N, C-alpha and C positions, 0 to 999 in steps of 0.2 A: 359908632353904633352898633356895628356889627358883633362886636365883643360883647356889648350890653344885650343885645337880643339872645345871643348864645348863653349868657348867664341866667337870664330870665328862664330859657328853655330847660338849662339843666337843672334850675331849682325846682321848677314845675315837674321835671321828670322825676326828680328826688322825691317830691311830695307824692306822686301817684304811686311810685314804686312802694314806699312805705307808708302809704295811706290805708291800706288793708290793715285788718284788725290784727293787732300784734298780741301775742300771747305772752303775758310777764311771767317768768318762771324763776323761782329761788334756786340757789345752788343746791339745797337739800333734795328739792324735786328733781332735779337735774341728775342728781348722784341716784335717787331711788328709779326713776326712770330708765336709766343707764344700765343699772344691775337687774332690772326686770326684762330688758329686750338684748341683754348682750349675748350674741351667739358665741362669742368667746367662752362664757360661762356655761352655756348650754354643751358645748363641747367639753368642758372640764367635767361637768357633771355625767356626761356618757363615759368618761373614763373611770370615774368613782364606780358606775354602773356595772361596767366590763370588769373591775376588779371584784365587785361582789358576786357576779356570775361564775368567776374563776373559782371564788370560794365554794359556790353550789357544786360546781363540777366536780371538785376534790371530794366532797361530801357523797355526791352521788356514786363516786367509784368504790365508795365502802358498802353499798347497798348489795344484796343479793343479784347474781347475774343468773338469768333464766334463758333458756333456749330450747327451741322444739324443731325438729326437721322430720322429714318423711319422704321415703321413695318408692317408687315401684319400678321394677326393670324386667323387662323381657329378655330371655335367653335363647341362645341356641339350643341343640339337644347335646349335652356335654357327655363325655365319658366320666363316669364317677365310681372310682375303685374305693372300696372301704377295708379297712383292715382291723382284725381285733386280735386281743391276745390268744384266743383260742385257735384261730384261722391265720396263718401267716401267709396264706397264698392270696394272690391277688387276681383279680378277674372282673370282666365286664359286669358291671351292676345293671341289673332290670329295671334300674330307677330311672324314671323320665321327668326330667326336671327343666321347665322352660319359663319360669317367672319366680322372681323374689320381690316381696313387700316387707318393708321394715319402717317402725317409726321409732323416734328417739326423743327424750327430753332430759335435760341436764340442768343443775342448779348448782351454784358455787357461792360461799360466802367467805370472804376473806378473814381470817383471824389474825394474821401477823405477817406484815411486809418490811421487817426491818427497821421499824419506826418511820417508814416513809409518809404514812399518811399523817402522823402526828406534826412532823416538821413540815410536810408541805403545806398543810392546813394553817399553822402558825405564821408561816412565810406569806402566805395568800392574805392572811388577815393582816399583817403588817404593811403589805403592799396596798391593800384597801384603805388603811389609814394615811399611808404616805400620798395617794391619789386624792384624798379628800383634803389634805393639806396642801397639795398643788392647787387644787381648786380653790382655796381660800387665798393662796398668794395670788392667783388669776383674778380673784374678786377685788383685792386691794390694788391691783394693777388697773382695773377696769373704773374704781372709784378714781384712781389719780387722773385717768385719761379723761373721764368726764370733766374733773375739776379744771383740768388744762383747756379743754374744748370751751367749757363756760368762760374761763378767763379770756380766752382768745376772742368769744363772742361779745364780751363786754368792751374789751379794748377796740374791736372793731366798730361797733356801734357808738363808742364815744369818740372814736376819730371821725367817722361821717358827722356826727353832730358838730364838732368843734370847727371842722373844716367848712361844713355848711355855712356856719355862723360867720366864718371869716369871710367867705364869698359873698355873703349879703353885705358885709362890711366895705369889702373891695368893690362890689357893685356901686355902693352908694359913694365910694371915694372917686370911681370913674364918672359918675353923673357930676358930682361936684366940681372935680377938675375940668370936665368939659366945658360947663359954664364958665369957669374962671378963664380958661384958655380962650374962649369965644369974646370975654371982655377984656383981654390982654393982660390980666392979673399975672399969668403964670405962662411959662415958655411952653411950647408944645411938645418940646422933650420931657417934660415932667409929666404930661398927658400920657405920652407913649409909654413912660415906666409904669404909670398906674395900671394902664390897660393890660401892659404885659404880665404885671403882676397878679391881674384878675384872670388871664389865661392859665398862668400858673397853678393858682389854687382851683382852677376848673378840673386840670388834669389830676391834681391831687386829689379832689373829690371823685372824680372818676375811678381812680386807683382803690380810694378808700371803700367806695360802694361796692366794686367788684371784690374786694377782700370780704367785706361783710356779706354778700351774697355766696361766697365759697365756704366761709366759716359757718354760716346759716344751715347750708346743706350738709355739712358735716355733722353739726350739732344734731340735726334733724336724723341722720342716720344712726347716731349714737343712742340716741332717744327714742327712737323706733316711731317717729312721728312723721306725716306727710311732708314730702319734700319742700312744699311750698309754703310750710308753716312758717310765719314771721315770729320771731323771737327777741325778747327783750330781758337782759340779765338785770337782776337786781343790784344796784350799786352798794347796798347795805351789806351785801355778803363779803365786801372788800375794806371795811371800814376798821373792823376789830383785828388787832394783831396780838399775839399771844407772845409771852417772854421766850425767849431763845433757848435759856436754861445754859448747859454747858455739855460740850460734846462727850466727855465721859460717860454722864448719865444717859445719854442716849446710846450710846454704845452697848452699855449693859441691858437696856431696854430692847435693843435689837437682839441680843443674845438669849434672852428668856422670851421674847414674843414673835420672832421672825418665823414665818410658817416653813420657809425653805429650810433654816436650820432644823427644825424639827422634824422635817420629811427625810432629811438625808440622814438624821440620827435613825429614824425609823427602818430605813431602807438598809442600815447596817445590820439593824436587828434581824431582817430579812434576810441578809446575806448570810448571816450566822446560821439561820435555819436551814438555809440551802446547803449548807456544808454537810450539816446532818443527813439531808435527803441524798446528797451523793455517797455518802458512808453507807446508806441502807442497801446498796448492792452487793454489800459485803456478807449480807445476813440471808437465810433462807427465807422463802415465802410459804406460809402455812394458811390453808384453806379448808374449810368444810364442803364436802361434796355430796352430791347425790344425784341420782338418773333413775330413768325407767327405759326400758327397751321392749318393744314387740316385734317378733320375727315371724315371717311366715313363708315357707318354700314348700309349695303344694306337692304332695305326694312324697314329701322327705321329711320335713319338721316343722312344728308351729310351737312357737315360744311367745305366749300372749301376756306375760306379766313378769318381766324379770326386773325387779328393783335392786337398787345398789345405793349404799351410803357408805362415807368413811372420811378420812382427812387424808389430804394429799400435802406433800411437801415436795418443793421444787428449789434446787440450788444451781445457777449457771457457774461453774468452775472457770469459767474466762474472766468472772468479774474480779478475781484475785489479782491479774495482772492489767485488767482494763480500767479498774475503777480509780488507781491512783490519778490519772490525768483529771478525771472528773472532780476529784477532791482538790486538787491543786488549781483548777480552774476556779471554782468556787471561792477558795481563799483568795485568789488574785482579784476577783471582783469586790470582795470585802476589802483589799488593801485600796483598791481604786477609791472606793465610797469614802475611806478615810482620809485618803489624799485629797479628794474633791471637797472633803468638809474642811481641810487645812486652807484649801485655795478659797473657798466661801467665807472663812473667818478673816482672810486678809481683804477680801472684796467688801464684806462688810465694814470692816475698820474704813476703809476708803470712801465708801458710798456714805457711810454715816458723817464723816468730817467734811467730805464734798457738799452734802445737803445742808450740813449745819453752817459752814461758813457761807454758803449762797444765801441762807436765809438772814444770817447776819447782815451780809452786804445789801440784800433787798431793802431791809429797815433802815439802814443808813441811806440808800438811794433816795427813800421816800423824803426823809428829813431834808436833803439837799435839792430834791425836786420842788418840795414846797416852797423851801425859800425861793427857788429860781422862779416859780410863779409870781411871788410877790415881787421879786427884782424886776422881772421882765414886765408885769403889769405896770409897775411905778415907771420904769425905763419908758413905755410906751407912752404914758400919760405925760411925762416931762418932756420927750421927743416930740410929742403932738403939740405941746404948748409952744415949744422952740420954732417947730415948724410955722405955726400960725402966725409967729413974730418975725418969720424970715430967718431965724437963727441958724437952722440946719438945712440940709438938702432933703429932696424927694426921696432919695435912695437911703437915707438914714431912717426916714420915717417908715419906709417899707419894711426895711430889715428889722426895725424895731416890733413892728407888728407880726412878721413872720416869727421873730423869736418868743412873742408872747403866745401865740396859738402852741408852736412848738413846745414850750413849756408846760402848757395844761396837758397837752396829749402824753408828754413824758410823765408828768405827775399820775395821771390816771392809770397808764400802763404800769408804773412802779408798783402802785397799791395792788393791782390785779397780779403781779408777778410775785409780790410778797406772799400772797396767801398761796399761790400754787408752790412756791419755795417751801412753805412751813408744811403743807401737805404732802409734799415730797419727802421732807424729813420724817413725817409721820409713816409714809409708807415704807421708808428705808428701816425705819425703827420697828416697823410690822404691826404699828398702832392704829393706822388710818380707818376712819370709819365715818 
């Protein structure tokens, strides 16, 4: 009777735990919410924004620069000796200078910088596009993660439901066996086997409920929902399976649609532009300059409006022997990107084939588990009839019951796993949506 009481308490607690309002959510809704609330995508977008700001900074560097400065200085009484062509003698000046004031304004507009601006801007734009492609890759990963979490939610809830149904059946069997044992129809050992089976199912239900709680919390985090929100996955999302096609077609799709493939190609273009940026040090820099100076030295000289304008040219001779290493460094980075592209091609080939054959296997498992459910159900029916006619033992009856429940759990999990496997194949090919 203690086992019976515990069973009733567990059933009641399960009903209370899941008796609150449950939000039914479809797979499409789950994906949409995960995209809307993904912190990873927000971080990815910030990288795109940073790349855009880098472009803005490069453009700002081509804008005119303008600076203003002014100073007022107090001096001691210096000795000032003036010389002229008519008087070569020197002597103490009668000038008394004790302060200096001046103001300066200067402007500069870059005209030529060895094509540094052109190729720096080109590289920055390529990198912005690569960041956008990276964000798209992250978006596809978020979709796959949401689908996997949704599948786990469905499997966990389905397991709880099936085990709870089994627990009710086990409780009814214990009640029936208790009455039979009192009437001397069955041995006490058979009753003990039934009560032990009920206890095992109770433990299984506790584990299943715990898994469901953890899975629900994880799903709520992904969807941006309150932690205590109870969710129910739509079983219809796991009913329709698509044709697997063939691995070669999937691989060709991946080569043209994978965003990481496109991103690494874009980064190679950026690296090519960076080589030109490094070579820019070999060229002189030319800028249009202008300025204004106002100077006042009381008792000596006053310059109120000295304007200047011209073209400035600068060239660092050291660049002739220092730039070579920068160019080689830029070329090495381009080589690394090309090598990474080859590595990525190998990985795509392996990923596509792995995802493809996993999906093919998942579809075959569904067929096997579907037959297993039919076989286990029929086996339990036959075993139950034989037990009622004292042709099999209690152990055989209990084993048949366990096999029936497990086959149903396996079948439900196989359908969910097949959808996840197909979406993984789509993600690997770069076409998940």
